Residue, then its C-alpha position, 0 to 999 in steps of 0.5 A: m222265779m224263786f226256784s231260779l234264785k235258789v239255783i243261781l244262789f247255790l251254785a254262785l256259793h259252791l262253785l268257789p274254790k274251797v281255800k277259806s272263807s275270806m270276806v274280801n269283796l272288790n266293790n267299784n275298785g275298792y277292796e272291802g271287808i278285809v280282816i287283819a287280827i291280832n293273836p292273843s298272845v300279843p301284848e297291848d299296844e296302840k302303836l301296833i294299831q296305828n302302824i297297821k293303819e299307816m301300813v294299809t294307807e301306804a299300800s293303798t296308794y302303791l297298790f293303785n299305781a301298780t295295778k294301773q289305777r285298777v284297785y286300791f284299799k276301801n275299808v279294813n276291819i282290825l281284829i282286836p283279840t279278847t286279851w286286850k282291855s275293852k274300849s267304847e270305840y271297839l265293835i262286835p265282830k260278825q263272821e270275822s274271825y282269827d282262823q278266816a282272816d286274811v292278815i294276822v299278826a302273831d309272833p313266830y313260833l321260835k324266834y328265827g326271824d321277822d320275814p313276812y310271808t303268805l301261806q300259799y297251798g294252791q296252784c298259779g293264780e289260786k287265792g292263799q290262806y293268809i298273810h303273816f306279820t310279826p309284831s316286831f316287823l310292824l313296830t321296828n324300822n326296817s325299811s332298809t331290809y324289806g323296804p317301806r311296810g305299804r310295799v311289802f304288804v302289796h308284795e304278800w297281797a298279790h301272794l294272797r289275793w291273785g296267787v303269784f309267787d316270788e321272782y327270786n330263788v334263794d335255793q338258786p340264786f345264779y343261773f345260765s342264760r341263754k346268752n350263756t352268761i351267769e345272771a342273778t335269779r330276778c325279774s326284772t333283768p335291768i335290776t343291776g348289782m353286785n356278785v360278792v362273797f362276804n368275808e369276816c366282818k371285823g370292827g366297822s367294815c367288812i371285806t368282799r371278794p369276788c364270786r368264784r365258779d363252782s368246779q361242778t355246776g359252773l355257776y357262782e359258788a353257794k356263799c355268792t350273794f347278789i347285792p343290788d344297787k341302790s339306785q336303779t332305773a327298773r321299774d319291775s318287779i314288785m314280786f322280786m324286789q319291792n324294797l328298791d325305790s324305782v320298783v313300782d310295778f309287776c312284771t309284765a310279758k315284755t319285762h318278764n325274765t322267762e329263764a330265771p329258776n323261780l317259783q313264778n316261772k315254775m308254777c305259772n309256767h313262765r308267764s309274768t305275774w301281770d299276766v296272771i294278775n291280770e286273769s283273776p276274777d278281780f280284774q275281770n270287771a275292774t276297769p281302770m278308774t279316770g281322772t288323775n285323783l288318788p283313791p280315798h284313804p282306806t277306813f278302819s274298824l276296830l272289832k273286839s272278839k267277845q266270848r265264845v256263843v254256840c247253839l246246837v240245832l239238832d234234827k229228831s225228825g222221824s228219818m233220824a231212827t235210820e241205822d244206815g247199816l251201822g247197828s245204831a241209829r243216827l239219833i244215837r250217833m247224834n247224840h254221842a257226838a253232841e255229848m263228846y262235844l260238850i264234855q270234850i271239845i268246847e272251851k270252858g267259858s263258852m256259853i251254849g244253848m241247845v234246839t231240837f226240831e222236826s216239823d217245829a222247833t223247841i228250845q231245849n236250853n238257853l245259854i248255860k256258861i261252861t264253867e265246870d265239868s258238870t255243866y254239861l249235865n244240864i244240856t245232855a239231860k235234854l238230848p232226844q230220845n225218840a225220833g219223829g215227825g218231819t223237817s223245818i230247818c228254818s223253824g230251827l234256825r229261828k229258835g237258834f237265834q231266839v236262844i242267843t238273844s234272849s240271854n242278851q247276846s248279839t247273833s253276830g259273831s255267834e255260832i250255830i251247829l246245825l245237824t240234820d238228815g232231811e229234805d227241806n224245800t223251804i230252807s231259802s226262805c231264811f237265807e236273808e234271815v241267817k245273812q242278816s243275823g251276822a251269825i256263823i253256821h257250821t252244817i253237818a249233813v247226815g246221810p244222802s237225803a239231807a238238803n241240797e241246800l244245806e251247805t249254802l248256809s255254812d258258805m254264806t256265813g263262813g262255817h264249817r261244812f260236813y257230812a257224815y253217813k257210812d262212817i260211824n265216827g263221822l259225826i264224832d269227827a265233824f263235832s271235834r273239828i268245831s273249835s274255837s276260832s279265836g287264835s289261841i291254839a292252847q285252848q283248841s282241842l285235838q283229835l288223836e284217834s279216831k277208829a271204827l273196829t269191827i269185832e268178832r265174839n271173843e276177839w281182842i283188838n289192840g291199839t297204840v295212840p302216842v302222847d307227845s309232850t306238848i299235849g295231856n291236858d283234858t284227856f279223854f278216851a271215849v268208847t261206843w258200841t252196837i250192842k253189848k259193852p266191851h271189855i276195855l284195858l288202857q295201858d299208860p306209859r308208865g304201865k298203869i292199867y285202866k279197866t272197863p269199871d273206870f269207863q264212866e258210862d252215860k245212861l242217857t246216851i247209851r252205849s257209850a263210855r268215857l274216861r277223863i285221864p286225871g291231870i296230865a296224860e303221861a308222855g308216851n305211848w298208851i295202849y288200849s285193847f277191847q274184848n267183844k263180849n258179846v254173842n255175835s260181832q259188833l262195831l266199836t269205836v275209840t275217840v281220843t281227844t286232849r289240849a296243849r299241856s300249857p299254854t306256852t307250849l303250842p302243840v303239833t296240829a294238822t287241818a285239812h281241806m279239799s281245793q274246791n267246795t264243788a268237784d267238777y268230773s272234768r277237773p281234778v281236785i286237790v286234797y290239802a294237809r297242813v301239818s305245823q307247830g306254831f307257824l313252823p312247818v313239820l316234815g317227815v310225817n305219815v298223812t293219810a286222807i279217807i275219802e268217803s262218797e255218798d253211797g259209803n265207798q271209801v278211797i284211802m290215799e297218802l298226801w305227799d310234801n315233795g314239791v310236784g304234782a299237786d304239791t306246790v312247794k317241797n317241804d313246807g309242811i302242806y301235804s297234798r294229792y290230785f284226787t280222781d277217783y270218783h265215785g258217782n255224784g253227791r256229797y263226799s266227805l275228808k278226814v285226814h290221818v297224821q302219824a309220826r313214827r320212828n323219830t322221822a318228824r321234824l321242824s323247818l324253820r324256812q318259809p316260802n312266799k315271802a319278801l326278800y331279806i336284802p343283805g345291802y345295797v351298793e351305793n357310789g361303789k360301796i356296799i352299804a350292809n343292812p343289820p344282819r338277820p337273825e341266824v339259824k344254825e344249820d343244825a337248828a334249820e331243822a328240829k326233831v319232832e317227837d312221835f305224835s298222832r293227830v286225826t282231823s276232818g277235812g269237811s265236806f265237798t260236792v261232785l257233780g258230773a260223774p259216771p256212777n260207780g267210778n267206771h270211766a276212762p282216765v280224762f286226765p294225762p299223767g302229771k307234769i314233772a317239776d323237779l327234773e335235774a340235770k348234770f354232766k358226768g364224764d361226756h354223759i348227762q344224768l338226770s333225776w327226778t320224781a316219777s309222774g303217775d298215769v292219772l296225774d300223780k296216780g299209778k305209773a306212766d307207760s314211757y317218758m319222752i325226753r328232749i334236749s337242745k342247746h338252746f333254752q327257747d327251743l324247749q320253752e317254745d317249740c319243744h316238740n322239734a328239739t332232739l329226742v332221746n333214746t329212752s327205750s330202756l327207761i321203765p317207769k317206776e310208781a308215781g312219787s318214786r325217784e327216777n334216774f336216767e343217764f344218757k350220752p347226747e350223741s348228736f353234739k359235740i362235748e366240749n368245755g362250756i357246752h350248755i345243754y338244755i333238757a325236758i322230759q314228758a310222761i305218756s299213759k297208757a292211754n296215750l295222754t302226754s303230760e306237760v312239758s316238764n320244767i327245762a333242767h340245764a347241764t353245763k360241761f365245765i372244767l375250772p382253769q388252773e388259777s394262781s393262788a391269792p394273796a393273803l389278807c392283812a388283818d391290819m390293813p390301813a387301806l381303804s380296798v383290798a384288792i382280791f384277784g382285781f376286786a376292790m370293795i370295803l363295806s360299811l356297816f351301820 
């Protein structure tokens, strides 16, 4: 019976999507364990906590009714930052942390507005990362702009929890309907309003004019805006305009606007938001509550983070003497990584202890507070020098808990870094102790024989999980990723370089590491070798040379040396050179770490993860990397993922932010790609390199998946305008970013069901084309799109199939019977390339006003066909001649101004 329970728990935890370790669960229709975390940079304000409580309470009732009495908010934890004063009512967190919070409250980086938004990486129906509210949004009255805060929270919760998308489109606010009318992109279509262009505002009013049609597209001009009526009868949809009083529902299959060119239709194949929500795991067992009473108000707990407490629990069993063909034992590589963590990674002010274990466990150090550079020597002096004995992981964990409690610290919220390479059949015996401790367990599996259930410890406690084997820098990369989760990015260590180099006798090898102006504090260059110390040269951007004697060698952790750059490292390119002085070739590694230049300057950061903890061979997984500065996406950088299998096989792939294939939204700073190159079963590791070169990187001030800003309402025939939102000048919408380099570990994942050695026939079709565009040029239609691959987004397809129709519904519901276009001259390009194709629709009479809809599919060499693409639309439109409009008098006193027969005056407040 014990074995069955172990297997069930293992599968239950490992077959879940790997988005982030949210602690939310649904219990008897109520959401429990929601974490709302306040950033340490936010000034202390009691009103902020009160408004958060009011927002969630209001949202709970709105959510309950919108989900037809299925779910509500039961209890919420508000995480208070360490920068606020302590109070008696503040409790100690367990696994709750800023990094794992469901909602974060933080100022935007660069003042560009207070739009609430949700960070979504995934596909339709997949959970998001977090909701971001600014303190200004929570503290000021903006109900006329976004609607009541409780309604906004429900809009964002639907993004976060159920993976639905917005039903508006700021880039394509209008479209041609199947009735050949121009419609605002919305759901549902019964929502009424006016389409106007705002002219210059003078004094207390603004004059508008009707929207003109664009001569190329036939749609309304770019400045045209849809202004909704204040009074509506439509009940949906919350994912369009939750601010309208009448809107209390999500769009259903009956009311959903399948034609609207919005992200919900693109990502969810024209399905309604309610259909997607209904299929979520939350709703599989959440039957509507009976009775007419509303659910109880949510309860709130205030938790205040404490100083960071970490205990290293390190394996020194006999198998740690294994070299894995890398020239140095696992024990030595572990010591290199642990020493680097103590010197270069962990934050000042943290408390740290150490336990070593084999068949039994020994406390090497009780908790020591890291107050100065020399403190770490008390711990590194006791790193294990010899390997021997068996493996008892639970013994190590229990001693780790003892280290924490013996120093009058709580295990709740404390962290344990558990590193092991051994098998242990008794690991499940301490699962319950671990769960009750409230500690966060980060696991590092070394080699192919580490206990199969090891990752269960990190999955159940919200910790990171890593795997290292043939990559000699794997352990260093893992330790580098385990930084503070307090939300204070300025304190966190950043990895700029992580490289392994095989150098022949007397050979020189060079490398360049850019240090950008946002970083440079606490900068280290660390070098390891397998046989003999190399000759080292390091040149800073001003030409100063550091030589081998400048690199301090540690006698305890042999074969390693490091240089700490005094003060703030000079911004610019640092050039390192190594010469192998050994008689034979040897393996060298170089690692560069640093921190933010100042607490007020946010550095560029990179994070990475896989879409699943466990990859089933029959389904693809997605590699994700997010590159950002503060909350702003960084665009135009090279992002490379390195995925290593259990047998040491490496797959190197470029990640894309082009809005097709695995990538949800173009230019959102989230780079992604499908991974299907399985090389046997077992653990895989993920590492990501990010490089910005030749001034190509830039910041974007746009955030998708947010509550729509409403410029105003139509009330009694008059537009009541909202206060204008902060405007971003065109030249500031994208700001240049200097050259930089970042390296990050994306942790580990497990592959099941794969044939050995990667020898298999492709089982996946080409990826769906999602950015097909069409326009008329004379009597011909010009198409453009991003090339799909032969297998999802890899390689190049064998051919394309294009179909056209005069009716949108023909392609949506019965594409295979639509008119086929001759594509014999169209030769597919490599995945990710831009494709162009022009054809004449011979079967249709081309005349002014004709609408033609186009769809495309890619066909692989294995004769597998992709899903039908997005449906593009081309209109043959010749603008009729118009008489010129009369000039407007600036001092016209009348209550209305006629422009082409349209009259409207706006009131501002």
